C-alpha positions as CSV (number, residue, x, y, z in Angstrom):
1,X,30.1,4.1,-19.6
2,X,29.5,0.4,-18.9
3,X,33.1,-0.4,-19.8
4,X,34.3,2.2,-17.3
5,X,32.0,0.9,-14.6
6,X,33.2,-2.7,-15.2
7,X,36.8,-1.6,-15.0
8,X,36.2,0.4,-11.9
9,X,34.5,-2.5,-10.2
10,X,37.3,-4.9,-11.0
11,X,40.0,-2.5,-9.9
12,X,38.1,-1.8,-6.7
13,X,37.7,-5.5,-5.9
14,X,41.3,-6.4,-6.9
15,X,42.9,-3.6,-4.9
16,X,40.7,-4.0,-1.9
17,X,41.3,-7.8,-1.7
18,X,45.1,-7.4,-2.3
19,X,45.3,-4.8,0.4
20,X,43.0,-6.8,2.8
21,X,45.2,-9.9,2.5
22,X,48.6,-8.3,2.9
23,X,48.8,-10.1,6.3
24,X,49.2,-13.4,4.4
25,X,52.6,-12.4,3.0
26,X,54.3,-13.5,6.2
27,X,52.4,-16.8,6.7
28,X,53.4,-20.3,5.6
29,X,51.8,-21.1,2.2
30,X,49.5,-24.1,2.8
31,X,46.0,-25.3,3.5
32,X,45.5,-23.4,6.8
33,X,46.5,-20.1,5.2
34,X,44.3,-20.8,2.1
35,X,41.3,-21.4,4.4
36,X,41.9,-18.2,6.3
37,X,42.2,-16.2,3.1
38,X,39.1,-17.7,1.6
39,X,37.1,-16.8,4.8
40,X,38.4,-13.2,4.8
41,X,37.6,-12.7,1.1
42,X,34.2,-14.4,1.4
43,X,33.4,-12.1,4.3
44,X,34.3,-9.1,2.2
45,X,32.3,-10.3,-0.8
46,X,29.3,-11.1,1.5
47,X,29.3,-7.5,2.8
48,X,29.2,-6.3,-0.8
49,X,26.4,-8.7,-1.7
50,X,24.3,-7.4,1.2
51,X,25.0,-3.8,-0.1
52,X,23.5,-4.8,-3.4
53,X,26.7,-4.7,-5.4
54,X,26.1,-8.1,-7.1
55,X,23.3,-9.9,-8.9
56,X,21.6,-12.9,-7.5
57,X,19.3,-13.7,-4.7
58,X,21.8,-15.9,-2.8
59,X,25.5,-15.3,-2.3
60,X,26.4,-18.5,-4.1
61,X,24.6,-17.1,-7.2
62,X,26.5,-13.8,-7.0
63,X,30.1,-14.7,-6.4
64,X,32.7,-17.4,-5.6
65,X,36.1,-17.4,-4.0
66,X,38.7,-20.0,-4.6
67,X,42.1,-20.3,-3.0
68,X,43.4,-23.8,-3.1
69,X,45.4,-26.3,-5.2
70,X,43.1,-25.5,-8.2
71,X,44.3,-21.9,-8.2
72,X,48.0,-22.5,-7.7
73,X,50.6,-24.7,-9.3
74,X,53.2,-26.5,-7.3
75,X,55.7,-24.0,-8.5
76,X,53.5,-21.2,-7.1
77,X,53.3,-22.9,-3.7
78,X,57.0,-23.7,-3.6
79,X,57.8,-20.0,-4.4
80,X,55.4,-18.6,-1.8
81,X,52.9,-17.3,-4.4
82,X,49.3,-17.2,-3.1
83,X,46.6,-17.0,-5.9
84,X,43.0,-16.2,-5.2
85,X,40.4,-16.5,-7.9
86,X,37.2,-14.5,-7.5
87,X,34.2,-14.6,-9.7
88,X,31.3,-12.2,-9.4
89,X,28.1,-11.1,-11.2
90,X,27.9,-7.3,-11.0
91,X,24.6,-5.5,-11.3
92,X,25.5,-4.0,-14.6
93,X,26.1,-5.7,-17.1
94,X,24.6,-9.2,-16.7
95,X,27.8,-11.1,-17.1
96,X,29.9,-13.0,-14.6
97,X,33.5,-11.7,-14.2
98,X,36.5,-13.3,-12.7
99,X,39.6,-11.6,-11.3
100,X,42.8,-13.2,-10.2
101,X,44.7,-11.8,-7.2
102,X,48.2,-13.0,-6.5
């Protein structure tokens, strides 16, 4: 059952974030966009943290969101690909997971 729960959690996060950032498709791919995307995803993750979805007593212990030059190659940027890396510690099991949304 844990495997299904992990998969369901990852699918939920990936699809929710992909859907919630569709507005970014029409924006120029650069630092201002990356900052707006990070803020939007961090807000979503903070809401989930407050609902008790993640482990940790502080948000920084429960998840991270990256969307910057470390998550994209120059080829990604040149071709308009936006890559977000999200790490999170779900309640069950006690591991830290990462998902990549592009």
